[in-house]
C-alpha positions in Angstrom: 198.9 244.8 259.4 197.7 245.7 255.4 199.7 248.6 253.8 197.4 251.8 253.0 195.9 251.5 249.4 197.6 254.8 248.4 201.1 253.8 249.8 200.7 250.6 248.0 199.6 252.1 244.8 202.5 254.6 245.0 205.1 252.2 245.3 203.6 250.0 242.5 204.0 252.9 240.3 207.2 253.5 241.4 208.4 249.9 240.4 206.7 250.1 236.9 208.7 253.3 236.2 211.8 251.9 237.4 211.4 249.2 234.8 210.9 251.6 231.9 207.2 251.1 231.5 204.4 253.5 232.0 201.8 253.5 234.7 198.6 256.0 235.6 195.8 256.2 238.0 192.8 256.1 236.3 190.5 256.5 239.2 191.5 256.8 243.0 189.7 255.6 245.6 189.6 255.2 249.2 193.3 256.3 250.9 193.0 253.6 253.3 191.3 250.4 252.3 190.2 251.0 248.6 190.1 247.8 246.4 192.9 247.8 243.5 192.1 247.0 240.0 194.9 246.9 237.5 194.5 247.5 233.6 197.4 246.0 232.0 197.7 247.6 228.2 199.3 245.6 225.5 200.4 247.0 222.2 197.8 244.7 220.2 195.1 247.0 222.1 194.1 244.0 224.4 194.1 244.3 228.1 194.4 242.0 231.0 192.5 243.0 234.2 193.7 242.0 237.7 191.6 242.3 240.8 191.6 241.6 244.2 192.3 237.9 245.3 189.1 236.2 247.1 190.0 236.2 250.9 189.5 232.5 250.6 193.0 232.2 248.7 194.8 233.9 251.7 196.4 231.8 254.3 198.4 232.8 257.4 201.6 233.9 255.7 199.8 236.1 253.0 197.1 237.5 255.5 198.5 241.0 255.3 199.5 241.2 251.7 197.5 242.7 248.8 197.1 239.7 246.4 195.6 239.7 243.0 193.9 237.4 240.4 193.3 237.5 236.6 189.8 238.6 236.0 190.0 238.9 232.2 193.1 238.0 230.1 194.0 239.9 226.7 190.5 241.0 226.5 188.8 243.7 224.5 188.9 246.9 226.1 185.1 247.1 226.0 184.7 244.1 228.2 187.3 245.4 230.8 185.4 248.8 230.9 182.0 247.0 231.4 183.5 244.7 234.1 185.1 248.0 236.0 181.9 249.8 235.7 179.9 246.9 237.4 182.7 246.7 240.0 182.4 250.3 240.5 178.6 250.3 241.0 179.2 247.7 244.0 182.4 249.6 245.5 182.5 253.3 244.7 186.0 253.6 246.5 188.1 251.3 244.2 191.2 252.2 242.6 192.1 251.7 238.8 195.6 251.6 237.9 196.7 251.1 234.4 200.0 249.4 233.4 201.6 249.7 229.9 203.9 246.7 230.3 204.3 243.5 228.3 205.5 241.7 231.1 204.5 242.4 234.8 207.4 239.8 236.1 206.8 240.1 240.0 205.3 243.5 240.3 201.6 242.3 240.6 201.7 239.7 243.4 199.4 237.0 242.4 197.3 234.5 244.9 198.4 231.1 245.1 201.9 231.9 244.6 201.6 231.5 240.8 204.2 233.4 238.5 202.8 235.8 236.3 202.1 234.3 233.2 202.7 237.0 231.0 
């Protein structure tokens, strides 16, 4: 069974704050099953965008988890904003979470078991 989106986001925010970094919800979507997009802000003004991983990347062990993939890496904020606007037209119930952290470590679970490169 998959964790509700609002509970997942709440836990994500707590983990970020516990590390001494900052996080905020930019857009709140459906509480039960809204898709989550994560904007990682860097001090140099660039951003990395994470979105839900495609279902084809899930296996039996990860079928109930939320996994993410990088959609844009260290891109200009305008490009990130444009991509999120396109996604919002497709799915108005999505969540957007902003993180100000140089290193996400294991906070954002990436598909394919890859470690977070940042």
